[in-house]
C-alpha positions, 0 to 999 in steps of 0.5 A: 470529476476525480474519485479517490480509490486508494491511498495513491490512486484515483480515477478521473471519471471524465477521461476514465483514466487511473491517475497518481494522487501524488503527481497526477500522472495518468497510468492508463484506462480505468477499465483495465488493470492499473498496474499496466501503467506502473513500473514493476520491480521484480524482487528476490524475496530474500532481499526483503526477508533475510534468511534466519539460518545459514543457507549454506547449512540449511535447506529451509532458512525461514526466508521465502524460496525465490524458486517459489515466490517473487515480490512485485513492487509497483511504482509511479513512473514519474514520482516514484511512489510505491503504489502496490506490492504483491507476492506471486509465484515466479512467472505469474501475471500481475493480479487484477485486484481492483476492477471497477464498474466505471458506468456505475461509479459515474452514476454514483458520483453524478450528483456528489461533490468531488472529494479532493483528499479523504477526511482525516479523523482522530487517531483512536489507537494513539489516543488509547495509548496516550490515555493508558500512559496517563493512567499509569504514569503516577502509580508509584514507581519510576521504571528505573528512572532517577537512579544514581 
């Protein structure tokens, strides 16, 4: 049985392995950090967070200092899906952010039916926006529409 763990990862309880939910690639033992089986791109944070001030003129530019911060992006080696991103000091090992008790998970799922995809419910945030727009659409002025 396979158990969905994150948007892009699941655990195969029979093999006790992490798998990509997009392409089914096996990433390694579910008793270990899933990041060990992923490709890692060590990013300079200034590539993502461009300086707001000219670095030639200012020491602090509102962009993370690459001497103090790196961005690690983790990708599936087969399909290229970005699985995780984390901000770390340079040289810091990858965080072990998910540690699953596999034996307890097996017991929990032994009498359950496998869930292939998570159920998708209503988008309550979108519904609220649409309700708000509908409630305010006939309030008497056109916000500049219809001008000649």
